[in-house]
N, CA, C and O atoms as CSV, one atom per row, in Angstrom:
chain,resi,resn,atom,element,x,y,z
A,1,UNK,N,N,11.870,-99.786,31.255
A,1,UNK,CA,C,11.689,-98.352,31.181
A,1,UNK,C,C,11.485,-97.806,32.590
A,1,UNK,O,O,10.705,-98.366,33.361
A,2,UNK,N,N,12.156,-96.749,32.929
A,2,UNK,CA,C,12.062,-96.134,34.240
A,2,UNK,C,C,11.372,-94.787,34.083
A,2,UNK,O,O,12.033,-93.764,33.902
A,3,UNK,N,N,10.033,-94.784,34.153
A,3,UNK,CA,C,9.250,-93.575,33.911
A,3,UNK,C,C,8.423,-93.244,35.151
A,3,UNK,O,O,7.656,-94.076,35.636
A,4,UNK,N,N,8.583,-92.036,35.652
A,4,UNK,CA,C,7.852,-91.589,36.839
A,4,UNK,C,C,6.347,-91.750,36.659
A,4,UNK,O,O,5.677,-92.293,37.538
A,5,UNK,N,N,5.802,-91.283,35.526
A,5,UNK,CA,C,4.357,-91.333,35.340
A,5,UNK,C,C,3.854,-92.756,35.127
A,5,UNK,O,O,2.751,-93.083,35.565
A,6,UNK,N,N,4.629,-93.605,34.472
A,6,UNK,CA,C,4.240,-95.014,34.359
A,6,UNK,C,C,4.180,-95.657,35.738
A,6,UNK,O,O,3.294,-96.469,36.005
A,7,UNK,N,N,5.113,-95.301,36.614
A,7,UNK,CA,C,5.110,-95.834,37.982
A,7,UNK,C,C,3.898,-95.338,38.763
A,7,UNK,O,O,3.339,-96.078,39.572
A,8,UNK,N,N,3.488,-94.096,38.530
A,8,UNK,CA,C,2.288,-93.565,39.191
A,8,UNK,C,C,1.058,-94.323,38.693
A,8,UNK,O,O,0.216,-94.732,39.492
A,9,UNK,N,N,0.953,-94.511,37.382
A,9,UNK,CA,C,-0.183,-95.245,36.807
A,9,UNK,C,C,-0.267,-96.652,37.387
A,9,UNK,O,O,-1.358,-97.134,37.694
A,10,UNK,N,N,0.876,-97.312,37.538
A,10,UNK,CA,C,0.925,-98.684,38.057
A,10,UNK,C,C,0.706,-98.754,39.561
A,10,UNK,O,O,0.592,-99.850,40.110
A,11,UNK,N,N,0.642,-97.609,40.244
A,11,UNK,CA,C,0.438,-97.590,41.685
A,11,UNK,C,C,1.701,-97.806,42.485
A,11,UNK,O,O,1.638,-97.955,43.705
A,12,UNK,N,N,2.853,-97.828,41.826
A,12,UNK,CA,C,4.130,-97.993,42.528
A,12,UNK,C,C,4.529,-96.735,43.277
A,12,UNK,O,O,5.254,-96.797,44.270
A,13,UNK,N,N,4.055,-95.594,42.797
A,13,UNK,CA,C,4.281,-94.302,43.442
A,13,UNK,C,C,2.907,-93.723,43.743
A,13,UNK,O,O,2.066,-93.645,42.847
A,14,UNK,N,N,2.660,-93.318,44.982
A,14,UNK,CA,C,1.339,-92.797,45.320
A,14,UNK,C,C,1.047,-91.460,44.630
A,14,UNK,O,O,1.953,-90.676,44.346
A,15,UNK,N,N,-0.225,-91.227,44.374
A,15,UNK,CA,C,-0.670,-89.961,43.803
A,15,UNK,C,C,-2.049,-89.632,44.360
A,15,UNK,O,O,-2.732,-90.490,44.919
A,16,UNK,N,N,-2.434,-88.402,44.200
A,16,UNK,CA,C,-3.764,-87.969,44.595
A,16,UNK,C,C,-4.639,-88.034,43.340
A,16,UNK,O,O,-4.914,-87.019,42.700
A,17,UNK,N,N,-5.063,-89.244,43.008
A,17,UNK,CA,C,-5.804,-89.510,41.776
A,17,UNK,C,C,-7.180,-88.868,41.815
A,17,UNK,O,O,-7.876,-88.910,42.829
A,18,UNK,N,N,-7.564,-88.259,40.665
A,18,UNK,CA,C,-8.914,-87.715,40.566
A,18,UNK,C,C,-9.731,-88.391,39.471
A,18,UNK,O,O,-10.951,-88.235,39.423
A,19,UNK,N,N,-9.064,-89.145,38.588
A,19,UNK,CA,C,-9.791,-89.805,37.515
A,19,UNK,C,C,-8.924,-90.907,36.917
A,19,UNK,O,O,-7.702,-90.787,36.833
A,20,UNK,N,N,-9.591,-91.985,36.503
A,20,UNK,CA,C,-8.894,-93.052,35.781
A,20,UNK,C,C,-9.906,-93.804,34.940
A,20,UNK,O,O,-11.015,-94.090,35.392
A,21,UNK,N,N,-9.519,-94.122,33.718
A,21,UNK,CA,C,-10.288,-95.030,32.881
A,21,UNK,C,C,-9.305,-95.949,32.168
A,21,UNK,O,O,-8.149,-96.046,32.581
A,22,UNK,N,N,-9.731,-96.614,31.126
A,22,UNK,CA,C,-8.858,-97.580,30.449
A,22,UNK,C,C,-7.636,-96.956,29.783
A,22,UNK,O,O,-6.622,-97.630,29.604
A,23,UNK,N,N,-7.718,-95.669,29.410
A,23,UNK,CA,C,-6.622,-95.077,28.635
A,23,UNK,C,C,-6.009,-93.818,29.234
A,23,UNK,O,O,-4.987,-93.339,28.744
A,24,UNK,N,N,-6.620,-93.271,30.290
A,24,UNK,CA,C,-6.182,-91.977,30.832
A,24,UNK,C,C,-6.133,-92.034,32.352
A,24,UNK,O,O,-6.916,-92.738,32.989
A,25,UNK,N,N,-5.200,-91.282,32.916
A,25,UNK,CA,C,-5.039,-91.172,34.364
A,25,UNK,C,C,-4.884,-89.691,34.697
A,25,UNK,O,O,-4.152,-88.983,34.006
A,26,UNK,N,N,-5.556,-89.211,35.736
A,26,UNK,CA,C,-5.458,-87.803,36.138
A,26,UNK,C,C,-5.214,-87.724,37.639
A,26,UNK,O,O,-5.786,-88.486,38.419
A,27,UNK,N,N,-4.352,-86.785,38.028
A,27,UNK,CA,C,-4.013,-86.632,39.439
A,27,UNK,C,C,-3.585,-85.195,39.714
A,27,UNK,O,O,-3.158,-84.475,38.811
A,28,UNK,N,N,-3.707,-84.793,40.972
A,28,UNK,CA,C,-3.287,-83.453,41.375
A,28,UNK,C,C,-1.772,-83.337,41.378
A,28,UNK,O,O,-1.070,-84.275,41.757
A,29,UNK,N,N,-1.272,-82.180,40.954
A,29,UNK,CA,C,0.164,-81.910,40.943
A,29,UNK,C,C,0.670,-81.827,42.378
A,29,UNK,O,O,0.001,-81.259,43.240
A,30,UNK,N,N,1.852,-82.390,42.639
A,30,UNK,CA,C,2.410,-82.351,43.999
A,30,UNK,C,C,2.976,-80.982,44.351
A,30,UNK,O,O,3.218,-80.702,45.525
A,31,UNK,N,N,3.192,-80.131,43.367
A,31,UNK,CA,C,3.694,-78.769,43.593
A,31,UNK,C,C,2.810,-77.802,42.797
A,31,UNK,O,O,3.246,-77.248,41.789
A,32,UNK,N,N,1.572,-77.602,43.250
A,32,UNK,CA,C,0.615,-76.826,42.457
A,32,UNK,C,C,1.055,-75.387,42.218
A,32,UNK,O,O,1.574,-74.715,43.109
A,33,UNK,N,N,0.834,-74.940,40.991
A,33,UNK,CA,C,1.161,-73.581,40.586
A,33,UNK,C,C,-0.089,-72.717,40.479
A,33,UNK,O,O,-0.009,-71.568,40.045
A,34,UNK,N,N,-1.230,-73.249,40.864
A,34,UNK,CA,C,-2.514,-72.543,40.839
A,34,UNK,C,C,-3.416,-73.202,41.877
A,34,UNK,O,O,-3.136,-74.319,42.311
A,35,UNK,N,N,-4.490,-72.532,42.282
A,35,UNK,CA,C,-5.403,-73.146,43.257
A,35,UNK,C,C,-5.921,-74.517,42.818
A,35,UNK,O,O,-6.113,-75.400,43.653
A,36,UNK,N,N,-6.146,-74.700,41.522
A,36,UNK,CA,C,-6.491,-76.005,40.975
A,36,UNK,C,C,-5.407,-76.345,39.958
A,36,UNK,O,O,-5.229,-75.618,38.980
A,37,UNK,N,N,-4.689,-77.431,40.173
A,37,UNK,CA,C,-3.601,-77.834,39.272
A,37,UNK,C,C,-3.536,-79.354,39.256
A,37,UNK,O,O,-3.130,-79.989,40.229
A,38,UNK,N,N,-3.947,-79.920,38.128
A,38,UNK,CA,C,-3.870,-81.365,37.987
A,38,UNK,C,C,-3.254,-81.717,36.636
A,38,UNK,O,O,-3.169,-80.885,35.733
A,39,UNK,N,N,-2.830,-82.969,36.525
A,39,UNK,CA,C,-2.244,-83.476,35.291
A,39,UNK,C,C,-3.128,-84.571,34.732
A,39,UNK,O,O,-3.741,-85.338,35.474
A,40,UNK,N,N,-3.184,-84.631,33.415
A,40,UNK,CA,C,-3.879,-85.715,32.728
A,40,UNK,C,C,-2.865,-86.351,31.790
A,40,UNK,O,O,-2.226,-85.671,30.988
A,41,UNK,N,N,-2.729,-87.677,31.904
A,41,UNK,CA,C,-1.715,-88.392,31.127
A,41,UNK,C,C,-2.331,-89.629,30.486
A,41,UNK,O,O,-3.224,-90.254,31.060
A,42,UNK,N,N,-1.854,-89.981,29.297
A,42,UNK,CA,C,-2.281,-91.257,28.733
A,42,UNK,C,C,-1.599,-92.399,29.470
A,42,UNK,O,O,-0.448,-92.270,29.889
A,43,UNK,N,N,-2.293,-93.508,29.630
A,43,UNK,CA,C,-1.676,-94.674,30.264
A,43,UNK,C,C,-0.614,-95.288,29.371
A,43,UNK,O,O,0.389,-95.813,29.855
A,44,UNK,N,N,-0.837,-95.221,28.077
A,44,UNK,CA,C,0.174,-95.685,27.133
A,44,UNK,C,C,1.369,-94.748,27.220
A,44,UNK,O,O,1.200,-93.529,27.229
A,45,UNK,N,N,2.560,-95.297,27.284
A,45,UNK,CA,C,3.746,-94.447,27.351
A,45,UNK,C,C,3.992,-93.814,25.979
A,45,UNK,O,O,4.392,-94.482,25.026
A,46,UNK,N,N,3.743,-92.524,25.912
A,46,UNK,CA,C,4.066,-91.700,24.746
A,46,UNK,C,C,5.064,-90.683,25.275
A,46,UNK,O,O,4.752,-89.941,26.207
A,47,UNK,N,N,6.242,-90.636,24.705
A,47,UNK,CA,C,7.342,-89.870,25.293
A,47,UNK,C,C,7.091,-88.365,25.345
A,47,UNK,O,O,7.476,-87.713,26.316
A,48,UNK,N,N,6.454,-87.804,24.323
A,48,UNK,CA,C,6.251,-86.358,24.276
A,48,UNK,C,C,5.260,-86.048,23.166
A,48,UNK,O,O,4.853,-86.951,22.435
A,49,UNK,N,N,4.863,-84.784,23.026
A,49,UNK,CA,C,4.003,-84.432,21.890
A,49,UNK,C,C,4.630,-84.796,20.547
A,49,UNK,O,O,3.913,-85.072,19.585
A,50,UNK,N,N,5.947,-84.801,20.475
A,50,UNK,CA,C,6.638,-85.145,19.230
A,50,UNK,C,C,6.459,-86.613,18.854
A,50,UNK,O,O,6.720,-86.994,17.712
A,51,UNK,N,N,6.017,-87.438,19.795
A,51,UNK,CA,C,5.840,-88.869,19.544
A,51,UNK,C,C,4.388,-89.231,19.229
A,51,UNK,O,O,4.055,-90.414,19.145
A,52,UNK,N,N,3.529,-88.243,19.056
A,52,UNK,CA,C,2.140,-88.516,18.691
A,52,UNK,C,C,2.096,-88.913,17.210
A,52,UNK,O,O,2.666,-88.244,16.348
A,53,UNK,N,N,1.405,-90.012,16.951
A,53,UNK,CA,C,1.304,-90.559,15.598
A,53,UNK,C,C,-0.163,-90.818,15.257
A,53,UNK,O,O,-1.017,-90.739,16.139
A,54,UNK,N,N,-0.468,-91.123,14.010
A,54,UNK,CA,C,-1.839,-91.501,13.677
A,54,UNK,C,C,-2.323,-92.714,14.485
A,54,UNK,O,O,-3.518,-92.838,14.753
A,55,UNK,N,N,-1.419,-93.591,14.867
A,55,UNK,CA,C,-1.784,-94.786,15.621
A,55,UNK,C,C,-2.123,-94.499,17.089
A,55,UNK,O,O,-2.885,-95.251,17.696
A,56,UNK,N,N,-1.575,-93.435,17.664
A,56,UNK,CA,C,-1.834,-93.169,19.088
A,56,UNK,C,C,-2.549,-91.841,19.346
A,56,UNK,O,O,-2.752,-91.471,20.502
A,57,UNK,N,N,-2.927,-91.134,18.310
A,57,UNK,CA,C,-3.472,-89.783,18.491
A,57,UNK,C,C,-4.870,-89.748,19.099
A,57,UNK,O,O,-5.256,-88.727,19.670
A,58,UNK,N,N,-5.636,-90.822,18.996
A,58,UNK,CA,C,-6.991,-90.815,19.558
A,58,UNK,C,C,-6.967,-90.583,21.065
A,58,UNK,O,O,-7.887,-89.975,21.612
A,59,UNK,N,N,-5.930,-91.060,21.736
A,59,UNK,CA,C,-5.858,-90.868,23.184
A,59,UNK,C,C,-5.715,-89.389,23.533
A,59,UNK,O,O,-6.166,-88.968,24.598
A,60,UNK,N,N,-5.102,-88.595,22.664
A,60,UNK,CA,C,-4.957,-87.164,22.933
A,60,UNK,C,C,-6.330,-86.488,22.910
A,60,UNK,O,O,-6.621,-85.641,23.755
A,61,UNK,N,N,-7.165,-86.859,21.950
A,61,UNK,CA,C,-8.532,-86.328,21.928
A,61,UNK,C,C,-9.270,-86.712,23.207
A,61,UNK,O,O,-9.995,-85.901,23.783
A,62,UNK,N,N,-9.079,-87.955,23.645
A,62,UNK,CA,C,-9.733,-88.407,24.875
A,62,UNK,C,C,-9.204,-87.641,26.089
A,62,UNK,O,O,-9.969,-87.316,26.998
A,63,UNK,N,N,-7.908,-87.353,26.110
A,63,UNK,CA,C,-7.335,-86.546,27.190
A,63,UNK,C,C,-8.100,-85.221,27.306
A,63,UNK,O,O,-8.457,-84.798,28.406
A,64,UNK,N,N,-8.345,-84.578,26.174
A,64,UNK,CA,C,-9.037,-83.286,26.215
A,64,UNK,C,C,-10.504,-83.431,26.609
A,64,UNK,O,O,-11.063,-82.515,27.212
A,65,UNK,N,N,-11.138,-84.546,26.287
A,65,UNK,CA,C,-12.490,-84.801,26.777
A,65,UNK,C,C,-12.482,-84.904,28.302
A,65,UNK,O,O,-13.358,-84.361,28.975
A,66,UNK,N,N,-11.490,-85.601,28.833
A,66,UNK,CA,C,-11.355,-85.759,30.285
A,66,UNK,C,C,-11.060,-84.411,30.935
A,66,UNK,O,O,-11.615,-84.096,31.988
A,67,UNK,N,N,-10.198,-83.620,30.324
A,67,UNK,CA,C,-9.889,-82.288,30.854
A,67,UNK,C,C,-11.159,-81.456,30.948
A,67,UNK,O,O,-11.397,-80.816,31.972
A,68,UNK,N,N,-11.977,-81.449,29.905
A,68,UNK,CA,C,-13.220,-80.675,29.915
A,68,UNK,C,C,-14.146,-81.140,31.036
A,68,UNK,O,O,-14.721,-80.322,31.753
A,69,UNK,N,N,-14.286,-82.447,31.182
A,69,UNK,CA,C,-15.170,-83.001,32.210
A,69,UNK,C,C,-14.678,-82.662,33.608
A,69,UNK,O,O,-15.450,-82.176,34.434
A,70,UNK,N,N,-13.389,-82.913,33.886
A,70,UNK,CA,C,-12.853,-82.651,35.218
A,70,UNK,C,C,-12.872,-81.169,35.551
A,70,UNK,O,O,-13.162,-80.797,36.688
A,71,UNK,N,N,-12.570,-80.326,34.590
A,71,UNK,CA,C,-12.565,-78.880,34.831
A,71,UNK,C,C,-13.947,-78.391,35.215
A,71,UNK,O,O,-14.091,-77.543,36.096
A,72,UNK,N,N,-14.957,-78.922,34.557
A,72,UNK,CA,C,-16.328,-78.561,34.919
A,72,UNK,C,C,-16.660,-79.056,36.323
A,72,UNK,O,O,-17.226,-78.317,37.128
A,73,UNK,N,N,-16.308,-80.310,36.616
A,73,UNK,CA,C,-16.584,-80.888,37.939
A,73,UNK,C,C,-15.854,-80.140,39.053
A,73,UNK,O,O,-16.341,-80.076,40.182
A,74,UNK,N,N,-14.686,-79.573,38.740
A,74,UNK,CA,C,-13.896,-78.879,39.751
A,74,UNK,C,C,-14.195,-77.382,39.822
A,74,UNK,O,O,-13.498,-76.644,40.518
A,75,UNK,N,N,-15.211,-76.938,39.119
A,75,UNK,CA,C,-15.665,-75.559,39.238
A,75,UNK,C,C,-14.868,-74.544,38.449
A,75,UNK,O,O,-14.806,-73.375,38.829
A,76,UNK,N,N,-14.260,-74.968,37.359
A,76,UNK,CA,C,-13.447,-74.054,36.557
A,76,UNK,C,C,-14.233,-73.509,35.368
A,76,UNK,O,O,-13.690,-73.372,34.271
A,77,UNK,N,N,-15.510,-73.200,35.585
A,77,UNK,CA,C,-16.367,-72.766,34.487
A,77,UNK,C,C,-15.963,-71.420,33.882
A,77,UNK,O,O,-16.386,-71.101,32.771
A,78,UNK,N,N,-15.166,-70.636,34.575
A,78,UNK,CA,C,-14.708,-69.351,34.034
A,78,UNK,C,C,-13.435,-69.474,33.213
A,78,UNK,O,O,-12.949,-68.481,32.673
A,79,UNK,N,N,-12.887,-70.686,33.113
A,79,UNK,CA,C,-11.708,-70.907,32.294
A,79,UNK,C,C,-10.560,-71.558,33.044
A,79,UNK,O,O,-10.545,-71.633,34.272
A,80,UNK,N,N,-9.606,-72.024,32.263
A,80,UNK,CA,C,-8.426,-72.699,32.799
A,80,UNK,C,C,-7.376,-72.748,31.706
A,80,UNK,O,O,-7.669,-72.495,30.538
A,81,UNK,N,N,-6.148,-73.075,32.093
A,81,UNK,CA,C,-5.030,-73.226,31.161
A,81,UNK,C,C,-4.695,-74.694,31.014
A,81,UNK,O,O,-4.751,-75.455,31.980
A,82,UNK,N,N,-4.344,-75.092,29.792
A,82,UNK,CA,C,-3.824,-76.433,29.543
A,82,UNK,C,C,-2.430,-76.238,28.967
A,82,UNK,O,O,-2.254,-75.554,27.959
A,83,UNK,N,N,-1.435,-76.849,29.622
A,83,UNK,CA,C,-0.041,-76.653,29.232
A,83,UNK,C,C,0.624,-78.008,29.018
A,83,UNK,O,O,0.465,-78.927,29.822
A,84,UNK,N,N,1.369,-78.116,27.923
A,84,UNK,CA,C,2.226,-79.277,27.717
A,84,UNK,C,C,3.541,-78.787,27.132
A,84,UNK,O,O,3.565,-77.836,26.350
A,85,UNK,N,N,4.611,-79.426,27.505
A,85,UNK,CA,C,5.937,-79.064,27.006
A,85,UNK,C,C,6.469,-80.212,26.169
A,85,UNK,O,O,6.093,-81.368,26.364
A,86,UNK,N,N,7.348,-79.879,25.234
A,86,UNK,CA,C,7.876,-80.893,24.323
A,86,UNK,C,C,9.402,-80.867,24.335
A,86,UNK,O,O,10.020,-79.917,23.855
A,87,UNK,N,N,9.999,-81.917,24.885
A,87,UNK,CA,C,11.450,-82.054,24.891
A,87,UNK,C,C,12.140,-81.184,25.911
A,87,UNK,O,O,11.549,-80.267,26.481
A,88,UNK,N,N,13.404,-81.490,26.130
A,88,UNK,CA,C,14.204,-80.779,27.135
A,88,UNK,C,C,14.223,-79.273,26.896
A,88,UNK,O,O,14.010,-78.496,27.827
A,89,UNK,N,N,14.473,-78.854,25.662
A,89,UNK,CA,C,14.531,-77.423,25.376
A,89,UNK,C,C,13.169,-76.750,25.490
A,89,UNK,O,O,13.088,-75.529,25.626
A,90,UNK,N,N,12.107,-77.534,25.436
A,90,UNK,CA,C,10.757,-76.999,25.607
A,90,UNK,C,C,10.279,-77.024,27.041
A,90,UNK,O,O,9.141,-76.650,27.325
A,91,UNK,N,N,11.139,-77.464,27.953
A,91,UNK,CA,C,10.791,-77.471,29.375
A,91,UNK,C,C,10.130,-78.747,29.864
A,91,UNK,O,O,9.623,-78.779,30.986
A,92,UNK,N,N,10.120,-79.810,29.049
A,92,UNK,CA,C,9.513,-81.059,29.489
A,92,UNK,C,C,10.396,-81.706,30.550
A,92,UNK,O,O,11.566,-81.998,30.301
A,93,UNK,N,N,9.827,-81.929,31.741
A,93,UNK,CA,C,10.613,-82.456,32.853
A,93,UNK,C,C,10.431,-83.956,33.067
A,93,UNK,O,O,11.270,-84.585,33.712
A,94,UNK,N,N,9.358,-84.542,32.542
A,94,UNK,CA,C,9.123,-85.976,32.634
A,94,UNK,C,C,8.895,-86.491,31.217
A,94,UNK,O,O,8.076,-85.939,30.482
A,95,UNK,N,N,9.605,-87.534,30.832
A,95,UNK,CA,C,9.536,-88.060,29.478
A,95,UNK,C,C,8.320,-88.921,29.217
A,95,UNK,O,O,8.443,-90.043,28.728
A,96,UNK,N,N,7.152,-88.406,29.539
A,96,UNK,CA,C,5.869,-89.068,29.301
A,96,UNK,C,C,4.887,-87.952,28.993
A,96,UNK,O,O,4.770,-87.000,29.766
A,97,UNK,N,N,4.184,-88.056,27.878
A,97,UNK,CA,C,3.228,-87.026,27.489
A,97,UNK,C,C,2.289,-86.709,28.641
A,97,UNK,O,O,1.679,-87.607,29.221
A,98,UNK,N,N,2.176,-85.425,28.970
A,98,UNK,CA,C,1.290,-85.015,30.055
A,98,UNK,C,C,0.796,-83.597,29.825
A,98,UNK,O,O,1.459,-82.778,29.188
A,99,UNK,N,N,-0.376,-83.337,30.357
A,99,UNK,CA,C,-1.024,-82.045,30.202
A,99,UNK,C,C,-1.340,-81.492,31.583
A,99,UNK,O,O,-2.064,-82.115,32.360
A,100,UNK,N,N,-0.794,-80.323,31.884
A,100,UNK,CA,C,-1.109,-79.625,33.129
A,100,UNK,C,C,-2.389,-78.834,32.911
A,100,UNK,O,O,-2.553,-78.183,31.880
A,101,UNK,N,N,-3.287,-78.889,33.872
A,101,UNK,CA,C,-4.504,-78.081,33.839
A,101,UNK,C,C,-4.459,-77.199,35.069
A,101,UNK,O,O,-4.392,-77.682,36.199
A,102,UNK,N,N,-4.498,-75.873,34.828
A,102,UNK,CA,C,-4.378,-74.905,35.911
A,102,UNK,C,C,-5.565,-73.957,35.870
A,102,UNK,O,O,-5.934,-73.445,34.813
A,103,UNK,N,N,-6.153,-73.734,37.029
A,103,UNK,CA,C,-7.288,-72.825,37.096
A,103,UNK,C,C,-7.461,-72.271,38.486
A,103,UNK,O,O,-6.728,-72.608,39.416
A,104,UNK,N,N,-8.447,-71.417,38.601
A,104,UNK,CA,C,-8.725,-70.808,39.897
A,104,UNK,C,C,-10.204,-70.943,40.214
A,104,UNK,O,O,-11.053,-70.959,39.322
A,105,UNK,N,N,-10.480,-71.035,41.454
A,105,UNK,CA,C,-11.863,-70.983,41.930
A,105,UNK,C,C,-12.026,-69.817,42.887
A,105,UNK,O,O,-13.137,-69.518,43.325
A,106,UNK,N,N,-10.938,-69.168,43.209
A,106,UNK,CA,C,-10.945,-68.104,44.201
A,106,UNK,C,C,-10.710,-66.756,43.534
A,106,UNK,O,O,-9.880,-66.651,42.632
A,107,UNK,N,N,-11.419,-65.741,43.958
A,107,UNK,CA,C,-11.216,-64.400,43.426
A,107,UNK,C,C,-9.854,-63.838,43.836
A,107,UNK,O,O,-9.405,-62.832,43.286
A,108,UNK,N,N,-9.197,-64.485,44.800
A,108,UNK,CA,C,-7.892,-64.024,45.286
A,108,UNK,C,C,-6.735,-64.509,44.413
A,108,UNK,O,O,-5.579,-64.205,44.706
A,109,UNK,N,N,-7.023,-65.246,43.363
A,109,UNK,CA,C,-5.936,-65.770,42.515
A,109,UNK,C,C,-5.944,-65.053,41.192
A,109,UNK,O,O,-7.033,-64.860,40.652
A,110,UNK,N,N,-4.836,-64.638,40.619
A,110,UNK,CA,C,-3.497,-64.791,41.191
A,110,UNK,C,C,-3.249,-63.769,42.306
A,110,UNK,O,O,-3.864,-62.703,42.339
A,111,UNK,N,N,-2.347,-64.114,43.205
A,111,UNK,CA,C,-2.065,-63.194,44.306
A,111,UNK,C,C,-1.450,-61.884,43.815
A,111,UNK,O,O,-0.788,-61.837,42.778
A,112,UNK,N,N,-1.683,-60.842,44.577
A,112,UNK,CA,C,-1.090,-59.546,44.236
A,112,UNK,C,C,-1.963,-58.793,43.395
A,112,UNK,O,O,-1.631,-57.673,43.005
């Protein structure tokens, strides 16, 4: 399998990691769309939200626990967005389940 996020998890591709445990990996986005923009991904290769099953769904709950913890640690107490896309027509660009977390810590965001 040739998966960008699996390669990041394995350390074959460098990332700016902010969290890792036995089932989840989190890192800053290389092209941030907000002052705070990180991704949280399961270590198990799950292709998309459409591939979530009763057998692998517990990791999704854990992903959201990690999102809550990291968002608090990163000062996003006023709120943040969690975004995931499903399939090509849904805008999914990497075939590995992932959740973007976007927030601001600056009163200057969004610009304009």
